[in-house]
N, C-alpha and C positions, 0 to 999 in steps of 0.2 A: 530604153532598157536596152534596145539595139548599140547605143553607144557605149555602155558598160560592157556588153559584151565583145564590143569590136576592139575595147581597150583592150579587156584582160587578153585577147587574143596577140594583142601588139606584144607583152611580156608571158611568152609562154613559160621561159625561165628566167626567173630573176633571186638572184640571192647575193644579198648585200651583206657586210658587217660593219659594226662599230661607224654608222651613220648618224648626225644630227639630223633631230626631226623636235617637232614643238609636241607640248602636251598644255591643253585647253581645258578649265574645269566650266563647265556648263554653269552661268550664273544666272541669277533671274532679275538682278536689277541693273540695269542699261549703266549707271556708273560705274559698277564693277568691273565689266567686259575690258578695259583698257591693264587691267590686271589679273587677269584670268591664263594670262600663257604664261608657258615656263618652258624651257630649254629640255630638251628630252634625249638622252644617250639611248639609240635604239642599237640593241646588239646585233641583231639577225631579223633580216626580213627574208623567206625565201618561198617563191612562189613556183610552182611546179606544175603546172599543169591545170588540175581541179584541187591541188591540194595547196596549203598555206600555211606558214609556221613563222612567228613573229617573236622576240624576245626583247624588253628593253627596262632600261632603270626607272622605278617613278621618280621623278626629279626630288631632290634633297628638299627643297622648300615645301614640299607636301607629305614627306615620307618620313622625315628626319632622319637622325644619323643612322638609322638602320633601314639604308633605300633598298627595298624590296625589289626583285628581278620576278619580272612579271613574263610568262610561257605562254604562250596561245597557239592551239594549233585547231585550222578548221579545213572546212569543205566548201568549195563554190555551189552556191544555188540555183534555182533556175533565176534569171533576172541579170545573174552576173556579181552578185557581190559574196561573199564570204561570210558565214558563220561560224564564229572562233568560239573554243573556249579552255577552259583548264579543267577537267572534273575534278582532281583531288580539294584544289582553294573554291570553286565554284566560282573564277571570274567566268564571264562572256561577254560577247560582242557580236558586232555585223563593223565587216570592214570592204571597203570598196578602192578596185585599184581606177585611178584617174590618170590622165597624161601628167599633172602636178605631181603625184605621186600616190601613198596609200592615206588613207584615212580610215582609223576604227574607231566605232562608239563602242567603251569601254565599261561595262557593270563589274564591281568588286564582289565577290563570295568575303570569304574569309581574307583579311588582309590587315599583316600588322603595321600599324604606323604609331611614329613616336611626333604625335602631335606637338611637346612641347621641345623636342629637340628642333623638329620646324620652326616653330614659332623664335626660339633662338639664334637659326640658321636667318631668318627673316632679319632679325633685330639687327644683327650682324652686319649683313649684307645692305641694308637699307637705312643705316641709320642717320645717314646726312642727304635723307629723302623721306621727311614725315608724310608726306602725302601719297606716296608711294609706297611706305611701310603701312600704313593704314590700311590701304587697299589691298595689298599683298596679304595681309593679314583678316580682312574679310574673306579673301577669297579661300583661305587656309579654313577658316572656320565654317565655312560653307562645305567645302572636300570633306572636311573630318564629321558632318553631320548625315552627307549621301556621298561615300565616295563611289564617284565615277567622273570619265572623261573622255577625252578627244586626245588619240595619239594620232600624229600625222609624220608620214616619213617620205620623204624623197626616193623613187623606184630608180636613181640612179647616181652613182657619186657626184660629187661637186668637181 
């Protein structure tokens, strides 16, 4: 816990916009893990003292053609991690600032997903790679049934 507090103090003020992150869908089957990570566009990460704000676009391979913008605000709690939420939608999660970046485990409340659109995007993107397509479609099915995931973003511009 001391390490987390020290890391948070290394970033007393972080404000980054339009950075490349990743979005991982937690999957139970080990054989799906290679297909469970997607590129995510992080619109904003702001950490100022004990307050945090994060905005990101859900990957279109999961959200479909109407990709929702997820906005989360939170405060640091004892132990150094941040509890984040969007009260209007019911999204909530826990974020940790580490040297490698920010890692947020997010659970969604009300979220509009275009699963057919996401499926079509996957077919278009991976039509030449049947194994990759099959894996990504299985991850999408898992996500659609239990929408939550892990967003990771660097805390420095690359």
